[in-house]
ROLO-340935 format. One record per residue (C-alpha): x, z, y; residue number from 1; residue in three letters. Coordinates in steps of 0.05 Angstrom, whole numbers, plus 32768, in hexadecimal, padded with zeros to 4 digits. Layout:
N
(pt (X,Z,Y),NUM,"ala")
...
END
This chain:
405
(pt (7F44,81B8,7EE8),1,"met")
(pt (7F0E,8190,7EC5),2,"lys")
(pt (7EFC,814C,7EE2),3,"ala")
(pt (7ECC,8115,7ECD),4,"leu")
(pt (7EF9,80D8,7EC5),5,"arg")
(pt (7EEA,808E,7EBC),6,"phe")
(pt (7F18,805D,7E98),7,"ser")
(pt (7F10,801C,7E71),8,"val")
(pt (7F3D,7FEB,7E4D),9,"thr")
(pt (7F2F,7FA2,7E3C),10,"val")
(pt (7F26,7FB0,7DF1),11,"pro")
(pt (7EF9,7FEB,7E01),12,"gln")
(pt (7ED0,7FBF,7E31),13,"tyr")
(pt (7EC7,7F8A,7DFB),14,"leu")
(pt (7EB4,7FBD,7DC6),15,"ala")
(pt (7E7F,7FDC,7DF2),16,"leu")
(pt (7E62,7F99,7E04),17,"lys")
(pt (7E5B,7F8A,7DB9),18,"val")
(pt (7E34,7FCB,7DB1),19,"leu")
(pt (7E05,7FB1,7DE8),20,"gly")
(pt (7DCA,7FDF,7DF0),21,"arg")
(pt (7DE9,801D,7DD0),22,"val")
(pt (7DED,803E,7E14),23,"arg")
(pt (7E04,8082,7DFA),24,"gln")
(pt (7E45,8062,7DE3),25,"ala")
(pt (7E59,8058,7E2C),26,"tyr")
(pt (7E5B,80A3,7E3A),27,"tyr")
(pt (7E62,80C5,7DF6),28,"ser")
(pt (7E91,80B7,7DBC),29,"gly")
(pt (7ED4,8094,7DB4),30,"pro")
(pt (7EC2,8058,7DE0),31,"leu")
(pt (7EA6,8080,7E1B),32,"ala")
(pt (7EBB,8068,7E60),33,"thr")
(pt (7EB4,80AF,7E7D),34,"val")
(pt (7ECC,80F1,7E61),35,"arg")
(pt (7EE2,8136,7E78),36,"leu")
(pt (7F2D,813D,7E82),37,"ala")
(pt (7F5D,8172,7E99),38,"glu")
(pt (7F7F,815B,7ED9),39,"val")
(pt (7FAD,8180,7F0A),40,"pro")
(pt (7F8D,819F,7F47),41,"glu")
(pt (7F9B,816E,7F80),42,"pro")
(pt (7FCF,8179,7FB7),43,"val")
(pt (7FCE,815A,7FFD),44,"leu")
(pt (7FED,8114,7FFB),45,"pro")
(pt (8005,811C,8043),46,"ser")
(pt (7FFA,8149,8081),47,"pro")
(pt (7FBE,811C,8093),48,"glu")
(pt (7F95,8131,8057),49,"trp")
(pt (7F64,816A,8047),50,"val")
(pt (7F55,818E,8006),51,"lys")
(pt (7F0C,819C,7FF6),52,"ile")
(pt (7EE9,81C7,7FC3),53,"arg")
(pt (7EAE,81A1,7FA7),54,"thr")
(pt (7E69,81C1,7FAE),55,"met")
(pt (7E3D,8188,7F97),56,"leu")
(pt (7E49,813E,7F86),57,"cys")
(pt (7E12,810B,7F7A),58,"gly")
(pt (7E11,80D7,7F43),59,"leu")
(pt (7E0A,8092,7F64),60,"cys")
(pt (7DEE,8052,7F48),61,"gly")
(pt (7E34,8036,7F53),62,"thr")
(pt (7E4F,806C,7F23),63,"asp")
(pt (7E1A,8059,7EEF),64,"met")
(pt (7E2C,800F,7EF5),65,"asn")
(pt (7E75,8021,7EEB),66,"leu")
(pt (7E68,804E,7EAF),67,"ile")
(pt (7E3E,8018,7E8D),68,"phe")
(pt (7E6D,7FDF,7EA1),69,"leu")
(pt (7E37,7FBB,7EC8),70,"arg")
(pt (7E63,7FA8,7F02),71,"asp")
(pt (7E82,7F63,7F0A),72,"ser")
(pt (7ECC,7F61,7EF5),73,"pro")
(pt (7ED8,7F41,7F3A),74,"thr")
(pt (7EDF,7F87,7F58),75,"ala")
(pt (7F14,7F9F,7F26),76,"thr")
(pt (7F50,7F8E,7F52),77,"pro")
(pt (7F35,7FC2,7F83),78,"phe")
(pt (7F2E,7FFC,7F52),79,"thr")
(pt (7F61,8024,7F2A),80,"ser")
(pt (7F59,8054,7EF1),81,"phe")
(pt (7F56,8085,7ED1),82,"pro")
(pt (7F30,809F,7F0E),83,"cys")
(pt (7F05,80DC,7F1C),84,"thr")
(pt (7EC0,80C5,7F2F),85,"leu")
(pt (7E93,80DD,7F67),86,"gly")
(pt (7E8B,80C9,7FB0),87,"his")
(pt (7E4A,80EA,7FC7),88,"glu")
(pt (7E6A,812C,7FD7),89,"val")
(pt (7E60,816E,7FFB),90,"cys")
(pt (7E96,81A3,7FFB),91,"gly")
(pt (7EBC,81D9,801E),92,"gln")
(pt (7F01,81CD,803D),93,"val")
(pt (7F36,81F9,801D),94,"thr")
(pt (7F77,81DB,803A),95,"glu")
(pt (7F87,81B2,8078),96,"val")
(pt (7FC5,8187,8084),97,"gly")
(pt (7FF0,8195,80C2),98,"ser")
(pt (7FDB,8154,80E4),99,"arg")
(pt (7F90,8161,80DD),100,"val")
(pt (7F69,817A,811A),101,"glu")
(pt (7F22,8193,8120),102,"gly")
(pt (7F1B,81A6,80D7),103,"ile")
(pt (7F28,81EC,80BD),104,"thr")
(pt (7F25,820F,8079),105,"pro")
(pt (7EDE,8225,806B),106,"gly")
(pt (7EBD,81E9,808D),107,"asp")
(pt (7E85,81C8,8066),108,"met")
(pt (7E90,817E,8064),109,"val")
(pt (7E7D,813C,8046),110,"thr")
(pt (7EAC,8100,803D),111,"val")
(pt (7EA6,80B7,804F),112,"cys")
(pt (7EC3,8099,800F),113,"pro")
(pt (7EE1,8054,8021),114,"pro")
(pt (7F2D,8050,801A),115,"leu")
(pt (7F3D,8021,8054),116,"gly")
(pt (7F7D,8013,807A),117,"cys")
(pt (7F80,8056,809F),118,"gln")
(pt (7F7A,807D,805E),119,"val")
(pt (7FAE,8050,803D),120,"arg")
(pt (7FE0,8058,8076),121,"gly")
(pt (7FDF,800D,8087),122,"ile")
(pt (7FF1,7FF6,80CE),123,"glu")
(pt (7FDA,7FCA,80EE),124,"pro")
(pt (7F95,7FD2,80D0),125,"met")
(pt (7F72,7F96,80B3),126,"cys")
(pt (7F3E,7F72,80DD),127,"arg")
(pt (7F03,7F93,80B9),128,"met")
(pt (7F1E,7FD9,80C5),129,"cys")
(pt (7F2C,7FC7,810D),130,"gln")
(pt (7EE4,7FB0,8112),131,"ala")
(pt (7ECC,7FF5,80FB),132,"gly")
(pt (7EBC,7FE1,80B3),133,"arg")
(pt (7EF0,8004,8087),134,"pro")
(pt (7EBD,7FFE,804E),135,"ser")
(pt (7ECE,7FB4,804F),136,"asn")
(pt (7F19,7FBD,8056),137,"cys")
(pt (7F46,7F82,8041),138,"glu")
(pt (7F7C,7FB1,8026),139,"asn")
(pt (7F58,7FD7,7FEF),140,"phe")
(pt (7F91,7FC5,7FBF),141,"ala")
(pt (7FCA,7FD2,7FF1),142,"glu")
(pt (7FEE,800C,8014),143,"gly")
(pt (8001,8051,7FFB),144,"lys")
(pt (7FC8,8059,7FCA),145,"leu")
(pt (7FB6,8037,7F89),146,"ala")
(pt (7F7F,8003,7F8E),147,"pro")
(pt (7F3A,8020,7F9D),148,"gly")
(pt (7EFE,800E,7FC7),149,"leu")
(pt (7EE8,8056,7FCF),150,"ile")
(pt (7EF9,809C,7FB8),151,"met")
(pt (7EE4,80A2,7F70),152,"gly")
(pt (7EFE,805C,7F60),153,"leu")
(pt (7F48,8069,7F6D),154,"cys")
(pt (7F77,808C,7F3D),155,"arg")
(pt (7F9F,80AB,7F77),156,"asp")
(pt (7F62,80C9,7F9A),157,"val")
(pt (7F35,80F5,7F71),158,"gly")
(pt (7EE9,80F4,7F7A),159,"gly")
(pt (7EB6,812B,7F7D),160,"gly")
(pt (7EAA,8132,7F33),161,"phe")
(pt (7EE0,8169,7F32),162,"ala")
(pt (7EE6,81AE,7F51),163,"pro")
(pt (7F17,8196,7F86),164,"tyr")
(pt (7F29,8154,7FA7),165,"phe")
(pt (7F4F,813C,7FE5),166,"val")
(pt (7F3A,810E,801E),167,"ala")
(pt (7F5B,80F0,805B),168,"his")
(pt (7F4A,810F,809E),169,"lys")
(pt (7F28,80CE,80B4),170,"ser")
(pt (7EF6,80D5,807C),171,"gln")
(pt (7EDE,811C,808B),172,"ile")
(pt (7E9C,812C,80AC),173,"tyr")
(pt (7E8B,8174,80BA),174,"arg")
(pt (7E44,818A,80AA),175,"leu")
(pt (7E1B,81AD,80DF),176,"pro")
(pt (7DFF,81F2,80D0),177,"pro")
(pt (7DBF,81EF,80A9),178,"gly")
(pt (7DCF,81B2,807F),179,"ile")
(pt (7DCE,81C4,8035),180,"ser")
(pt (7DFE,81AA,8000),181,"ser")
(pt (7DC5,8181,7FE3),182,"lys")
(pt (7DBB,8160,8027),183,"glu")
(pt (7E06,8159,802D),184,"gly")
(pt (7E0B,812C,7FEF),185,"ile")
(pt (7DD2,8101,8009),186,"met")
(pt (7DF7,80ED,8049),187,"ile")
(pt (7E1F,80B6,8026),188,"glu")
(pt (7DE3,8092,8007),189,"pro")
(pt (7DBB,809C,8047),190,"leu")
(pt (7DF4,807B,806D),191,"ala")
(pt (7DEF,803F,803E),192,"val")
(pt (7DA5,8039,804E),193,"ala")
(pt (7DAE,8042,8099),194,"val")
(pt (7DE4,800D,809B),195,"gln")
(pt (7DBA,7FDC,8074),196,"ala")
(pt (7D7F,7FE7,80A3),197,"val")
(pt (7DA8,7FE0,80E2),198,"ile")
(pt (7DC5,7F9E,80C9),199,"glu")
(pt (7D7F,7F83,80B9),200,"asn")
(pt (7D56,7FAD,80E9),201,"glu")
(pt (7D0A,7FA4,80E4),202,"pro")
(pt (7CE2,7F9B,8123),203,"arg")
(pt (7C99,7FA8,8133),204,"glu")
(pt (7C6F,7F75,810D),205,"gly")
(pt (7CA3,7F69,80D6),206,"asp")
(pt (7C8C,7F6D,808E),207,"arg")
(pt (7CC3,7F8D,8065),208,"val")
(pt (7CCD,7F8E,801A),209,"leu")
(pt (7CFA,7FC1,7FF8),210,"val")
(pt (7D09,7FAF,7FB0),211,"val")
(pt (7D17,7FEF,7F8A),212,"gly")
(pt (7CFC,8034,7F9B),213,"gly")
(pt (7D37,805E,7F82),214,"gly")
(pt (7D65,8086,7FAE),215,"val")
(pt (7D7D,804D,7FDB),216,"ile")
(pt (7D38,802C,7FDE),217,"gly")
(pt (7D18,806D,7FF2),218,"asn")
(pt (7D4D,807A,8027),219,"leu")
(pt (7D45,8034,8044),220,"ile")
(pt (7CFC,8043,804E),221,"val")
(pt (7D0E,8085,8070),222,"gln")
(pt (7D44,8065,809A),223,"ala")
(pt (7D14,802F,80B3),224,"ile")
(pt (7CE1,8064,80C7),225,"arg")
(pt (7D15,8093,80E5),226,"ser")
(pt (7D30,805B,8112),227,"leu")
(pt (7CEB,8052,812E),228,"gly")
(pt (7CD1,8011,8110),229,"ser")
(pt (7C86,800C,8105),230,"gly")
(pt (7C8D,7FCF,80D8),231,"cys")
(pt (7C67,7FC7,8097),232,"ser")
(pt (7C91,7FDE,805B),233,"ile")
(pt (7C83,7FCA,8013),234,"thr")
(pt (7CAA,7FE9,7FD9),235,"val")
(pt (7CAD,7FC8,7F95),236,"ala")
(pt (7CBD,7FFC,7F60),237,"glu")
(pt (7CA5,7FFE,7F17),238,"pro")
(pt (7CAB,804A,7F11),239,"ser")
(pt (7C6B,8069,7F2B),240,"arg")
(pt (7C90,80AA,7F38),241,"phe")
(pt (7CC3,8088,7F66),242,"his")
(pt (7C8E,805B,7F85),243,"ala")
(pt (7C66,8098,7F9A),244,"glu")
(pt (7CA4,80B6,7FB9),245,"leu")
(pt (7CAF,8075,7FE0),246,"ala")
(pt (7C68,807A,7FF9),247,"glu")
(pt (7C74,80C1,8011),248,"lys")
(pt (7CB4,80A8,8033),249,"ala")
(pt (7C8C,8078,805E),250,"gly")
(pt (7C7C,8039,8035),251,"ala")
(pt (7C3A,8018,8046),252,"asp")
(pt (7C33,7FF5,8003),253,"his")
(pt (7C52,8000,7FBE),254,"val")
(pt (7C54,7FCD,7F86),255,"ile")
(pt (7C59,7FEA,7F40),256,"val")
(pt (7C3F,7FB1,7F15),257,"asp")
(pt (7C7A,7F82,7F21),258,"gly")
(pt (7C4E,7F4C,7F42),259,"asp")
(pt (7C74,7F49,7F84),260,"ile")
(pt (7C5D,7F02,7F92),261,"gln")
(pt (7C14,7F12,7F87),262,"gly")
(pt (7C16,7F4E,7FB5),263,"his")
(pt (7C3E,7F28,7FE9),264,"ala")
(pt (7C04,7EF7,7FF1),265,"leu")
(pt (7BD4,7F2E,8007),266,"ser")
(pt (7C06,7F57,802E),267,"ile")
(pt (7C26,7F1F,8056),268,"thr")
(pt (7BF3,7EE6,8053),269,"gly")
(pt (7C25,7EB8,8032),270,"ala")
(pt (7C13,7E7A,800A),271,"arg")
(pt (7C2B,7E6E,7FC3),272,"arg")
(pt (7C41,7E2B,7FA7),273,"tyr")
(pt (7C50,7E1A,7F5E),274,"gln")
(pt (7C8A,7DEB,7F4F),275,"pro")
(pt (7C87,7DB9,7F16),276,"met")
(pt (7CB5,7DE8,7EF1),277,"leu")
(pt (7CCB,7E30,7EFF),278,"gly")
(pt (7CB1,7E69,7F28),279,"leu")
(pt (7C80,7E64,7F63),280,"pro")
(pt (7C9B,7E67,7FAA),281,"ile")
(pt (7C79,7E84,7FE8),282,"leu")
(pt (7C74,7E66,802D),283,"met")
(pt (7C70,7EA0,805C),284,"gly")
(pt (7C7D,7EE4,803F),285,"gly")
(pt (7CA8,7F20,8051),286,"phe")
(pt (7CD5,7F1A,808E),287,"ser")
(pt (7D0A,7F4A,8073),288,"lys")
(pt (7D1C,7F5E,802C),289,"val")
(pt (7D4B,7F96,8015),290,"phe")
(pt (7D5C,7F8B,7FCC),291,"asp")
(pt (7D7A,7FCB,7FB0),292,"thr")
(pt (7D7C,7FB0,7F69),293,"val")
(pt (7D9B,7F6B,7F73),294,"ala")
(pt (7D8F,7F51,7F2D),295,"ser")
(pt (7D82,7F08,7F1D),296,"thr")
(pt (7D38,7F17,7F19),297,"ser")
(pt (7D32,7F3F,7F5A),298,"thr")
(pt (7D5D,7F0F,7F83),299,"leu")
(pt (7D34,7ED4,7F6A),300,"thr")
(pt (7CF4,7EF7,7F7D),301,"thr")
(pt (7D0F,7F10,7FC0),302,"ser")
(pt (7D22,7ECA,7FD7),303,"met")
(pt (7CDF,7EAD,7FC1),304,"arg")
(pt (7CB6,7EE0,7FE7),305,"val")
(pt (7CE2,7EE0,8025),306,"leu")
(pt (7CC5,7EB7,805D),307,"arg")
(pt (7CE7,7E7F,8084),308,"gly")
(pt (7D20,7E9B,80AF),309,"gly")
(pt (7D1C,7EDD,808B),310,"gly")
(pt (7D58,7F0A,807A),311,"val")
(pt (7D67,7F25,8034),312,"leu")
(pt (7D96,7F61,8032),313,"ser")
(pt (7DB8,7F67,7FED),314,"val")
(pt (7DC1,7FB2,7FE9),315,"val")
(pt (7DC7,7FB9,7F9E),316,"gly")
(pt (7E02,7FA5,7F72),317,"ile")
(pt (7DF4,7F7D,7F33),318,"ser")
(pt (7E21,7F57,7F04),319,"lys")
(pt (7E22,7F0B,7F0D),320,"asp")
(pt (7DDB,7EFF,7F25),321,"pro")
(pt (7DC4,7EB7,7F1F),322,"leu")
(pt (7D8C,7E99,7F49),323,"thr")
(pt (7D70,7E58,7F63),324,"asp")
(pt (7D86,7E52,7FAC),325,"leu")
(pt (7D50,7E20,7FC0),326,"thr")
(pt (7D2B,7E54,7FEA),327,"pro")
(pt (7D6B,7E62,8011),328,"leu")
(pt (7D6F,7E1C,802E),329,"trp")
(pt (7D26,7E0A,802B),330,"leu")
(pt (7D12,7E47,8055),331,"lys")
(pt (7D52,7E50,807E),332,"leu")
(pt (7D5C,7E96,8063),333,"gln")
(pt (7D96,7EC4,8070),334,"thr")
(pt (7DB5,7EEE,8038),335,"ile")
(pt (7DDE,7F2A,804E),336,"lys")
(pt (7E0E,7F52,8024),337,"gly")
(pt (7E08,7F9D,802D),338,"val")
(pt (7E41,7FCC,801B),339,"tyr")
(pt (7E4A,8013,8034),340,"cys")
(pt (7E4E,801F,807F),341,"tyr")
(pt (7E78,8021,80BD),342,"gly")
(pt (7E74,8026,8109),343,"phe")
(pt (7E38,8009,812D),344,"val")
(pt (7E23,8003,8176),345,"asp")
(pt (7DEA,8032,8188),346,"val")
(pt (7DD1,8030,81CF),347,"gln")
(pt (7E14,8018,81E8),348,"gly")
(pt (7E3C,804B,81C1),349,"gln")
(pt (7E64,8040,8181),350,"lys")
(pt (7E51,8070,814A),351,"arg")
(pt (7E61,8075,8101),352,"his")
(pt (7E24,8070,80D4),353,"val")
(pt (7E39,80B1,80B1),354,"phe")
(pt (7E2E,80D4,80F4),355,"glu")
(pt (7DEA,80B5,80FB),356,"met")
(pt (7DD7,80CA,80B4),357,"ala")
(pt (7DED,8112,80C2),358,"ile")
(pt (7DC3,8113,8102),359,"asp")
(pt (7D86,80F8,80DE),360,"leu")
(pt (7D8A,8130,80AB),361,"ile")
(pt (7D9B,8165,80DF),362,"lys")
(pt (7D60,8151,810B),363,"asn")
(pt (7D31,814C,80CF),364,"arg")
(pt (7D22,8102,80DB),365,"lys")
(pt (7D2C,80F7,8090),366,"val")
(pt (7D1E,8122,8053),367,"ser")
(pt (7D54,8120,801F),368,"val")
(pt (7D5F,8165,8000),369,"glu")
(pt (7D24,815F,7FD1),370,"gln")
(pt (7D40,811D,7FB7),371,"met")
(pt (7D77,8145,7F92),372,"val")
(pt (7D4C,8155,7F57),373,"thr")
(pt (7D7E,8168,7F21),374,"his")
(pt (7DC2,818A,7F22),375,"thr")
(pt (7DF2,8193,7EE7),376,"phe")
(pt (7E33,81B6,7ED6),377,"arg")
(pt (7E6E,8187,7ECA),378,"ile")
(pt (7E6D,8198,7E80),379,"glu")
(pt (7E26,817C,7E7D),380,"asp")
(pt (7E37,8138,7E9B),381,"tyr")
(pt (7E1A,8113,7E5E),382,"arg")
(pt (7DD6,8134,7E6B),383,"ala")
(pt (7DDB,811D,7EB4),384,"met")
(pt (7DE8,80D5,7E9F),385,"ile")
(pt (7DAF,80D8,7E6C),386,"thr")
(pt (7D7E,80F0,7EA2),387,"val")
(pt (7D94,80B6,7ECE),388,"asn")
(pt (7D84,8085,7E96),389,"leu")
(pt (7D3D,80A1,7E93),390,"his")
(pt (7D2D,80B4,7EDA),391,"lys")
(pt (7CE2,80AA,7ED7),392,"gln")
(pt (7CDD,80D4,7E98),393,"arg")
(pt (7D03,810D,7EB9),394,"his")
(pt (7CE6,8102,7EFF),395,"lys")
(pt (7D2E,80FC,7F18),396,"ala")
(pt (7D44,80DF,7F5A),397,"val")
(pt (7D8B,80F5,7F6A),398,"lys")
(pt (7DB4,811B,7F36),399,"thr")
(pt (7DF4,8140,7F45),400,"ala")
(pt (7E2C,816A,7F28),401,"leu")
(pt (7E2F,81B0,7F46),402,"ser")
(pt (7E6C,81DB,7F4E),403,"phe")
(pt (7E48,8212,7F74),404,"glu")
(pt (7E43,8258,7F58),405,"gly")
END
């Protein structure tokens, strides 16, 4: 079967970095990090696994960062390649291992992608997995599988950019009737947003800033509203198309001109002070910030517009951001790392955030189907990547590879 595979060597990495801004070289030509390859159809690794026929698989910002080598090399001990990409998946079960209960062939499912201790057959589980956070497992390079944080980044576990893949029974979530395949692939990114909001939950009276109005930024706005907060939400997004979508999702203010500090003054009542050298800093400002970009520029701005005692959730992943940490100690701020999802306490009950995301979609508390704006055949993966590089031009939000029909 054909699969979209990622691989890179040190010489290839260096050559691509020399080419710099020639972005097409990363996905077309002899130096491309991704290409179509013939791979065997997967078999069940053990009786605890399930085989799934892919219906739809979304292209994530994480995939784009990987393809264009934007990630920090720090994460390389926890990946292995060549690997088949794709972790935002919806598919139909075709084969079930003898030790799997509650799942039958024909079920429509999505998959929680982290490859923690249970998936790797490691006992006893590490303290993070025991705490209900397999996304932050301490054994991503151990156990029965090759290194890999999630499906799609492990050479032993194929991702959704192929007609078939396998998943451990602990990763499977059945989809209720009425949920479409487009909604199915949005469960994973919605879970990221819900987890981020739960860990930095806005209250009435809070003034929230979301940096970036793409898929995750939009879903953070929807998650805040769906969880019942009436706080003020501002979204900073240079694309007018995506800013308008954020406004429809529930944002009270959108900033498209890049002047976050200037708008923060009027929105929050903050005061601005100019240092002898460098950028201005605000006293007062937003009480909570969700930075879905996490570049040097956005993190610097986020900290300077975050009020005293405020919390900054770093939702995006950027390579080696550098920033002045003066606001951190001067204003007693908290910076939280955000990565994937896990179990949380909801009204005295422990629930996985994937379950919460499924319920939000099922009960129409969020609107995600229309966010899947473009689908492509696997043979047209280069066109999909090109559209992602020019989202505003193509009015694209979420793009996906389709294996339906």
